[in-house]
C-alpha positions in Angstrom: 0.0 0.0 0.0 1.3 3.5 -0.9 0.7 6.4 1.5 1.3 10.1 1.0 2.0 12.7 3.7 -0.7 14.9 5.2 0.3 18.5 4.2 -1.9 21.4 3.2 -1.8 25.1 3.0 -4.0 27.8 4.5 -2.9 30.9 2.8 0.8 31.4 3.5 0.7 28.9 6.3 1.7 25.2 5.7 0.0 22.7 8.0 1.4 19.2 8.5 -0.1 16.1 10.1 2.9 16.2 12.5 2.1 19.7 13.7 -1.6 18.8 14.2 -0.8 15.6 16.2 1.9 17.3 18.3 -0.5 20.0 19.3 -3.2 17.3 20.1 -0.6 15.3 22.0 0.3 18.2 24.3 -3.4 19.2 24.7 -4.3 15.6 25.7 -1.3 15.4 28.1 -2.5 18.6 29.8 -6.0 17.2 30.2 -4.6 14.1 31.8 -2.6 16.1 34.3 -5.6 18.4 35.0 -7.7 15.3 35.8 -5.2 14.0 38.3 -4.7 17.4 40.0 -8.5 18.0 40.4 -8.9 14.4 41.6 -6.4 15.1 44.3 -8.2 18.3 45.3 -5.4 20.5 43.9 -5.4 23.4 41.6 -5.3 22.5 37.9 -3.1 25.5 37.0 0.0 23.4 37.5 -0.9 21.4 34.4 -0.4 24.5 32.3 3.1 25.0 33.7 4.0 21.5 32.9 2.7 21.6 29.4 4.4 24.9 28.5 7.7 23.7 30.0 7.3 20.4 28.1 6.7 22.1 24.8 9.6 24.5 25.0 12.1 22.1 26.5 10.9 19.1 24.4 11.2 20.9 21.1 14.5 22.5 22.0 16.0 19.2 23.2 14.7 17.2 20.2 16.3 19.7 17.8 19.6 19.9 19.7 19.9 16.1 19.9 19.3 15.9 16.1 22.0 18.6 15.5 24.4 16.6 17.7 23.8 13.5 15.5 23.9 15.5 12.2 26.1 18.5 12.9 25.5 21.2 10.2 23.8 24.5 9.8 21.2 22.8 7.6 20.3 20.4 10.5 19.8 23.4 12.8 17.6 25.4 10.4 15.6 22.5 8.9 11.9 22.3 9.4 12.1 18.7 10.5 14.8 16.9 12.5 13.4 16.2 15.9 14.7 13.2 17.9 12.3 11.8 20.5 14.9 11.0 23.1 16.3 14.5 22.8 12.7 15.8 23.4 12.3 13.5 26.3 15.5 14.7 28.0 14.9 18.4 27.2 11.2 18.2 28.2 11.9 16.4 31.4 14.6 18.8 32.4 12.4 21.8 31.7 9.4 20.4 33.6 11.4 19.4 36.6 13.3 22.8 36.7 10.1 24.7 36.5 8.6 22.5 39.2 11.6 23.3 41.4 11.1 27.0 40.7 7.5 26.7 41.9 8.5 24.7 45.0 6.7 21.5 43.8 8.4 18.3 44.9 10.1 16.6 42.0 8.6 13.2 42.8 5.1 14.7 42.7 5.7 16.2 39.3 7.2 12.9 37.9 4.2 11.0 39.3 1.4 13.1 37.6 3.4 13.6 34.4 4.1 9.9 33.7 0.7 8.9 32.2 0.6 12.2 30.3 3.9 11.7 28.7 2.9 8.2 27.6 -0.3 9.3 25.9 1.4 12.4 24.4 4.1 10.1 23.0 1.6 7.8 21.4 -0.3 10.6 19.8 2.9 12.3 18.6 3.9 9.1 16.8 0.7 9.4 14.7 2.1 12.7 13.6 5.4 10.9 12.5 3.2 8.5 10.5 1.3 11.4 8.8 4.6 13.0 7.6 6.1 9.5 7.0 9.2 9.9 9.2 10.8 7.3 11.5 9.7 4.3 9.5 11.2 0.8 9.6 13.2 -1.5 7.3 11.8 -3.1 4.2 9.3 -5.9 4.8 7.2 -8.4 2.8 4.5 -8.4 5.4 1.0 -7.5 4.2 0.8 -4.4 6.3 4.1 -3.0 4.9 3.7 0.6 3.5 5.4 2.5 0.8 6.3 6.2 1.4 7.3 7.7 -1.9 7.3 11.2 -0.4 8.5 10.2 3.0 11.2 12.0 5.0 13.2 10.6 3.2 11.3 8.4 0.7 11.5 4.7 1.2 13.6 4.1 -2.0 16.2 1.4 -2.6 18.8 4.1 -2.9 17.9 5.5 0.6 18.0 2.0 2.2 21.4 1.3 0.6 22.8 4.7 1.9 21.9 3.5 5.4 23.6 0.2 4.9 20.4 -1.8 4.7 20.5 -4.7 2.4 18.0 -4.7 -0.5 18.0 -6.8 -3.7 20.8 -5.6 -6.1 18.3 -6.0 -8.9 16.2 -3.1 -7.6 16.8 0.2 -9.3 17.7 3.1 -7.0 14.3 4.8 -7.4 12.3 1.7 -6.5 9.9 2.5 -3.7 9.9 -0.2 -1.1 7.3 -1.3 1.5 8.6 -0.9 5.0 7.5 -1.6 8.6 5.2 1.2 9.8 7.2 1.4 13.1 5.4 4.7 13.9 2.1 2.8 14.2 3.8 0.1 16.2 4.9 2.7 18.7 1.4 4.3 18.8 0.0 1.0 19.9 2.8 0.3 22.4 2.6 3.7 24.0 -1.2 3.8 24.3 -0.9 0.4 26.0 1.7 1.9 28.4 -0.7 4.8 29.1 -3.6 2.4 29.8 -1.3 0.5 32.2 -0.1 3.6 34.0 -3.6 4.9 34.3 -4.8 1.8 36.0 -1.8 1.9 38.3 -2.2 5.6 39.2 -3.7 4.8 42.7 -0.8 2.4 43.6 0.4 2.0 47.2 4.1 2.6 46.5 6.0 5.8 47.1 5.3 8.9 45.2 7.2 8.8 41.9 7.0 5.1 41.5 4.7 5.5 38.5 7.3 7.5 36.7 9.8 4.7 37.2 7.4 2.2 35.7 7.0 4.5 32.7 10.8 4.7 32.2 11.1 0.9 32.3 8.3 0.5 29.8 9.6 3.2 27.4 13.1 1.8 27.6 12.0 -1.7 26.7 9.7 -0.5 23.9 12.3 1.7 22.2 15.1 -0.8 22.6 13.0 -3.4 20.8 11.6 -1.2 18.0 15.1 0.0 17.1 15.9 -3.4 15.6 13.5 -2.8 12.7 14.0 1.0 12.4 15.5 2.2 9.1 18.5 4.3 10.2 22.3 4.6 10.0 23.4 5.3 13.6 24.2 1.7 14.6 27.3 1.7 16.8 27.9 -2.0 17.7 26.5 -4.4 15.1 22.7 -4.0 15.2 22.6 -1.7 18.2 21.9 2.0 17.8 22.5 5.2 19.8 18.8 5.2 20.8 19.2 1.6 22.1 22.1 2.8 24.3 19.9 5.6 25.6 17.1 3.1 26.2 19.3 0.9 28.3 20.4 3.9 30.4 16.7 5.0 30.9 15.7 1.4 31.7 18.4 1.0 34.3 17.5 4.3 35.9 13.8 3.3 35.9 14.6 -0.1 37.6 16.7 1.6 40.2 14.0 4.2 41.0 11.2 1.5 41.1 13.2 -0.4 43.7 14.0 2.7 45.7 10.3 3.8 45.7 8.8 0.4 46.1 7.7 0.9 49.7 5.0 3.4 50.6 5.7 6.7 52.0 3.9 10.0 52.7 5.1 12.9 50.6 3.9 16.2 52.1 3.3 19.0 49.7 5.0 22.1 51.1 3.1 25.3 51.8 5.4 27.1 49.4 3.9 25.1 46.5 1.3 27.8 46.0 0.5 26.8 42.5 -1.0 23.6 43.8 -2.9 25.1 46.8 -4.6 28.1 45.2 -8.4 28.0 45.5 -10.0 25.3 43.3 -12.0 26.2 40.2 -15.7 25.7 40.1 -15.6 22.5 38.0 -16.0 19.2 39.9 -13.0 17.0 40.6 -12.2 14.8 37.7 -13.9 17.2 35.2 -11.2 19.6 34.0 -12.2 22.5 31.8 
């Protein structure tokens, strides 16, 4: 099956499927955080702080990570070129630093942000599919997709440039069917969100839910990288993203062990953003 990117113009403005889904991902993540805050009897305003910090830090981190992998002025100024792990690190740093500025305990921020990051990640990967980026290696499976206008196109020439073996009989401009790894990640991360949402009332220490997210995303990304079409493999089949996955997985396991036993995290009076008067909407029904 051949698929083309979702791109259209409104006057001088170009709208892409990635931009639409990224906006929807941040909006949904904010709603998830609001729901949890109101359910705990806290002010939903902190959700806005988290989302804004996540947007700024995430986009900046994703771009800088891409430039570090592809150092050039073209990489810095290109419209695309956003690496998820760069966005994760940058967004996490910005959210936690902003929480520290507002006197909100780091573990509390991590706890309520974990399900939101999972659902935002899943929705964002729909955007990658709509612009046909981050796809997999060639496949003969019936659900393999051809991206003749992908970023870049799934041609035999492109696969060979990445060191991926394709039939020598294929001409360079042959468009190949590949694994839609973006959709695989959509399914995986929506499952992770479902799991975290069911576990949100756990009896472990505050922050444990974030540790479970780190374990899940580390495993998911490590596995998906085996069939991703790319050229950053360092040791045989292993990529830079897999190395990062292992680091995040190990940190997640360590934190899950450390925060296994229940404790009582007291929100300080200085965390004014959480203790301002509640809005009129009922708990669990964010505006």
